[in-house]
Structure formats: structure tokens, C-alpha cells
N, C-alpha and C positions, 0 to 999 in steps of 0.2 A: 368414617373418614370420607370426605368428598374428594374426588379427583377433578382437578380443573384442567380444562383445555387451554391452549395458548390464546384462543380468541375470546375467552371469558373474562369478565371484569366484575369485581365485587361492587354491589350497589346497596346502599342503605335506604330503606323505605320505612315509613311509619304507617301502621295499620290500626284500625279500630280493634278493640279487644275481641269483638265477635268474629272478625275476619281472621285474627290470629288463632282463635279457637277452631275455626273451620279448617284452616291450614293444618293445624296440629292433628285434628280429627282425621283428615285425609291421610296424613302420614302414619298415624297410629293404626289406621285400618289396614295398612299394607298396600293400599292402592298406589301410593307414591312412596319412593324411597327417601326423599328429602323434601324439605320445605321449598327449596329452589325448584325442584321438579314441578311442584304445584303451581308456583308463580309462572314458570316458563310455559306450562300448559295453558294456564288462564290467559296469558298474554297472546299466545298463539291463537286461541279461540277468538279473542277480541279482534286481532288483526284479520283473521280469516272472514269475519263478518263485516268489519268496518270498511275494508278496502273495496269490496264489490259495491257497497253502497256509495262510497266516494266516487268510484268510476261511473256509476249510474247517474249520480248527481251532476258530475262534470260533463258527462256525455249527453244522455238523453234529456235530462231535465233542463240543462243549460240550453240545449238546442231548441227545446220546446219554448223556453222563456224568450229566447231570441226571436223565434218565429212569432210569438205572441206580441212582442214589442213591435215587430215589423208590420203586422197586420191585425191591429186591435179590433177592427170591424168584424173579424171572423170568430171572435170569442163568443162562447155560449154563456148564458146566465146559469146560475145554479138550478133554477127551475127547469130550464131547457135540458140540462144534463139529466136531472131526475126523470123527466118525461121520457127521454130517449132510453135511459136504462130500464125504466118500467116497461116500455114497449118491447125492448129486446128480451127482457125476462119473460113477460107474458107471452110473447110470440114463441119463445122456446118451450114454454110450458104447454102451450096449446098444440104445438107441433113437435112432439118428441121423436126425433129422427132416429 
């Protein structure tokens, strides 16, 4: 018997058979008490990984894009980037501090 808290709402979802089997396997193993716990944990993991990426995209990536749009003459070609990375790499290999 599941105990529901006042802030919980029942949600109907459809899953592939393989996902249903995976959820059942996790419950059967004793790792989780209920199917709901499996889904809640999976969603928590998803949110914990996607939110930082969203923040990075909206912050640093958006700022870099805006800077690129404002000063397109300062952009490097892919070959220039490869050359700089190679120089940094080989310089650090030659001089292992």
C-alpha cells in the first residue's frame, strides 16, 4: 500500500515494454519499494543534469554567441583553433611542469 502525501498527484504514463520491465526489475530487486520511486528517482536525475546544462546554455553560451555576433572579425577558423590546441598540447607535453 502506497502512502500519498498531500502534494502528490496521480499521473498516467505509457512506457515501452522494455522500460516497464526495467522498472519492475528495479522494484523486484529491492532497490526501490515502488514503481513510483523508480520514476521519481529517474526524473530527479534527469532534472539534476538538464538544469545545469540549460543554465550554461543561457548564460555562457548565449553570451559567447552575442559577443560573436558583435565582433565577427575576431572569430577563428576551425583550422586556427586546431593549430592553437595542438600548440597548447605539444607545449604542455614538451614542458611537463
